[in-house]
C-alpha positions in Angstrom: -0.1 -0.1 0.2 2.6 2.4 1.4 4.9 1.4 -2.1 2.0 2.1 -4.3 1.5 5.3 -2.5 5.3 6.9 -3.3 4.8 5.5 -6.8 1.9 7.3 -7.6 3.7 10.7 -5.8 6.3 10.1 -8.2 4.4 10.3 -10.9 2.4 13.5 -9.4 6.0 15.0 -9.6 7.0 14.4 -12.6 3.5 15.0 -14.6 4.1 18.5 -12.7 7.9 18.9 -13.9 6.5 18.7 -17.5 3.8 20.9 -17.3 6.2 23.5 -15.9 8.8 22.4 -18.7 6.0 22.4 -21.0 4.9 25.8 -20.4 7.9 27.4 -19.9 8.8 26.3 -23.8 5.3 27.8 -24.8 6.2 31.3 -23.3 9.7 31.4 -24.5 9.9 30.4 -28.1 10.6 33.6 -29.6 12.8 32.8 -31.9 16.9 34.4 -30.8 20.5 35.0 -32.5 23.0 33.1 -32.1 26.1 34.9 -33.1 29.5 33.2 -33.7 33.2 34.9 -35.3 33.2 35.8 -38.9 29.8 36.8 -39.0 27.5 34.0 -38.8 25.1 33.7 -36.9 22.3 31.1 -35.9 18.2 31.9 -35.8 16.0 29.2 -33.3 13.9 29.6 -30.3 15.2 30.1 -27.4 13.7 27.0 -25.5 15.9 25.1 -28.1 18.9 26.3 -27.7 19.0 26.5 -23.6 18.2 22.5 -25.1 21.2 21.9 -27.1 23.4 23.6 -24.6 22.0 22.3 -21.4 22.5 18.9 -23.1 26.0 19.7 -24.1 26.6 20.8 -21.1 25.4 17.4 -20.0 27.2 15.4 -22.0 30.9 17.1 -21.3 30.4 16.8 -17.6 29.7 13.2 -18.0 32.1 12.3 -20.0 34.7 14.1 -18.6 33.6 12.2 -14.8 33.9 9.5 -16.3 37.3 9.9 -18.2 37.9 10.5 -14.7 36.9 7.4 -13.1 38.2 5.4 -15.6 41.5 6.3 -14.8 40.4 6.0 -11.0 39.9 2.8 -11.5 43.1 1.5 -13.5 45.2 3.5 -10.6 43.2 1.3 -7.8 44.2 -2.0 -10.3 47.4 -0.8 -10.3 48.2 -0.7 -6.8 46.3 -4.1 -6.5 49.0 -5.9 -8.4 51.3 -4.0 -6.6 49.8 -5.1 -3.5 49.8 -8.4 -4.6 52.8 -8.9 -4.9 54.2 -7.5 -1.3 51.7 -9.7 0.3 53.6 -12.9 -1.0 52.8 -16.8 1.1 55.7 -17.1 4.3 57.1 -20.0 1.9 57.9 -17.9 -0.8 59.7 -15.1 1.3 61.6 -18.2 2.8 63.2 -19.4 -0.5 64.4 -16.6 -1.6 65.7 -15.5 1.8 67.7 -18.4 1.8 69.0 -18.1 -1.9 
């Protein structure tokens, strides 16, 4: 019963957010100009511009964090290999010491 109520609350919250964003898109449908170098311009609705740049920022942020996570994962694997090399069984240490 409680889980069903939580699901209904999530659906209602998603619907409210969707309606707010839809209202924002309808109110901001005016065309704006994005000016580049060398006199280049691109005219598009404000909502489309915001969506494109928000998406581009999210993609760049996620890719940067994935690159950092990959680098850290490789470092952790290297440290684990190094730790495994340092913790040999005691018999292996005795053989090396007697030589």
